[in-house]
N, C-alpha and C positions, 0 to 999 in steps of 0.2 A: 504494500500500500504506500503511495507517495506521501511524503511528509506534508503535514498541514501547518507548518510553521515557517515564517520568514524571519530573517535576522538582520538587525542593524547594529553595527559597531560604531559607537560614539567616539570619534577620533578627530574632532574639529578644533580643539583648543590649542592655544599657543604653548601650554606647558610652562608657564612662567616660573613656578616653583621648581620645576624639573630642569629648566635651563634650555629647553628646546621642545618643539611639538612632540608629544609622546608617540605620534604615528611614525616618527623617525627613530625612536629609541632603539638602541642596539642594532643599528643598521636595518631597521624594519622588522626585527625579530618579533617584537610585540604584536605588530600588525599580522604577521604570518601566524602567530600563535592564536590570536583572537579569531582569525578567519578559520583556522583548523578546528577550533572549539565549536564554532557554529556549524560548519559544514559537516564535520564528523559526528557532532552531537545530535543532529536531527533537523537542521534547517534546509528547506528546499532551495532557497536562494539567500544570498548574503549581500547586503548593501553596506557601504561604508560612508559615514557622514564625515566629510572633510571640510577644512576651513583654512586654518593658519598655514598648512602645508598640504600639497597635493602630489605625493609621490606616486610612482607606478604602483598599481594595485595587484594583489595576488589574482591568479587565474580564477575564473568562476565568480567574481564579485562585480558589483556595479557601484559606481560612485554616485553619491548624493552630495553635491557641493552646497555648503551652507554659507551664503554671503554674509549673514549677520552673526557668524559664529562668535565674535568677540563680545556680544552682549550677554552671553551666559549659556549654561547647559540647557536651560529651558527652551531657549530659542533653537538650539540644535535639535533637541528632541522633537519640538513642534515642526520644524522644517523637514526633518527626516520622515516623520509619520505622514505629513501632508504630501510629500513627494512620493512616498510609498503608496499611499492611497491613489494618487494620480497614475503611477506606474502600473498598478494592478487594476486600473479602471474602476476603482471603488466597488468592485463586485467580486473580488477574489473570495473564494470559499474557505480560506485558511482559518484555522482555529485561533491562531495567536501570532503575536509579534514578539520576538526575543530582543530585548535591549541588553546590550553588553558593552562594557567599557574597554578601551584600549589598554588601560593601566592596571589590569589585574592578571598579570602574565602566568600565575600558577593555576589559574582556573582552566580546566581541560574539558574535553568532550564528555567525559563521564559525569561531570556536574550537570551539564545541560541535559544529557540523556535521563538523568534521575529526575530533573524538573519536569521534563516532558512526560515521563511515566506517571507523574502525580498531577499533571495539569488537567482540570476537569472539562475543558472545552472553551468555546467562544465566550462564555460568561465569566470565566475565572481570571484571577491574577495569581501567579505563582512566582515566588522569589527564593533565591538561595539564601540560606543562613549559614554562618560560619561561627561555631561555638555560640549560637543564639543571636549573633549580630547580623542584621540585614546586609545583603550585598548583591552582587550581580553574578549571573544574569537574572533578569526579571522577564517573565512571560506575561504579556498584556493580552488578554482575550479580545477577540474581535469586537465584542459588544462594548468594550471600554474605549475604543479608539476615538470616537467622536467626543464623548464626555472628557477624555483626557486632553484632546486638542483644545476644547473650550477652556478647560482649567489652565492649560499652558498659555493660551492667548491672554487670559486675564492676569497671569503672573509669570511671564516668561523671562524674568531677569534673574541674575545671580546663578549660583551653582546648585540650586535645588532640583533642577530637572523635573522629574515626575513625582518627587517626594511628597509634595503637598497633596496631590491627587491620591496617591497611594495611602496616605494617612487616613483618609475618609472611606476606605474600601476594606472589604474582607479579603485580606491577602493570605494566601496559603503559603506558609513558610516551611521550606524543606531543608532540614539540616544536611549540610554538605561538608562540615568541618573535617570529616574523615577522608575527604578527597582532595581538599585544598585549604589554604588559609583565607583565600579571597582578599588578600591584602591589596589595597589601593595604593600604588606607589606614586608618591608626590615629589620625592626628592631623589636625586641620583644615588645617594648613599643609603637609601632605605633597603 
């Protein structure tokens, strides 16, 4: 059965604390790792939200360039989901959209596969937990795309991304701390 999930790698930022756009980190290794996580973990297609840097992308991925990337993660998430909706003609029958960040390099395909195994379908939201701490990836069920877009449009600034929307929803947290740390790397010495 074909996968019912699409993936977006959030990789548009300048990486100011890191010292360079994280999409370029380690010669593009983080980008390749995030791509493999989504492709091997269960996504039918993988899209990469770019902004501060636009390097060559891994095979089998599609770029979603975010012109307003520097206004915050919320803008990037909003632009990526809007573009994805347009690319799929707003009638794709997928159950969910996987949001994943470029800067969690120890998260592998096994984490996403576990989330997909527990995702209830188009009405659900499922997110990885690491020792009880919320992290990425996050699967946003299709029924949430439009409400999430509305929430992001109302508050698309800063680094909150979809966090404000998720706080008001019943999110299924799946413990994945046995598979990865889920550490978000913000500094080169982390």
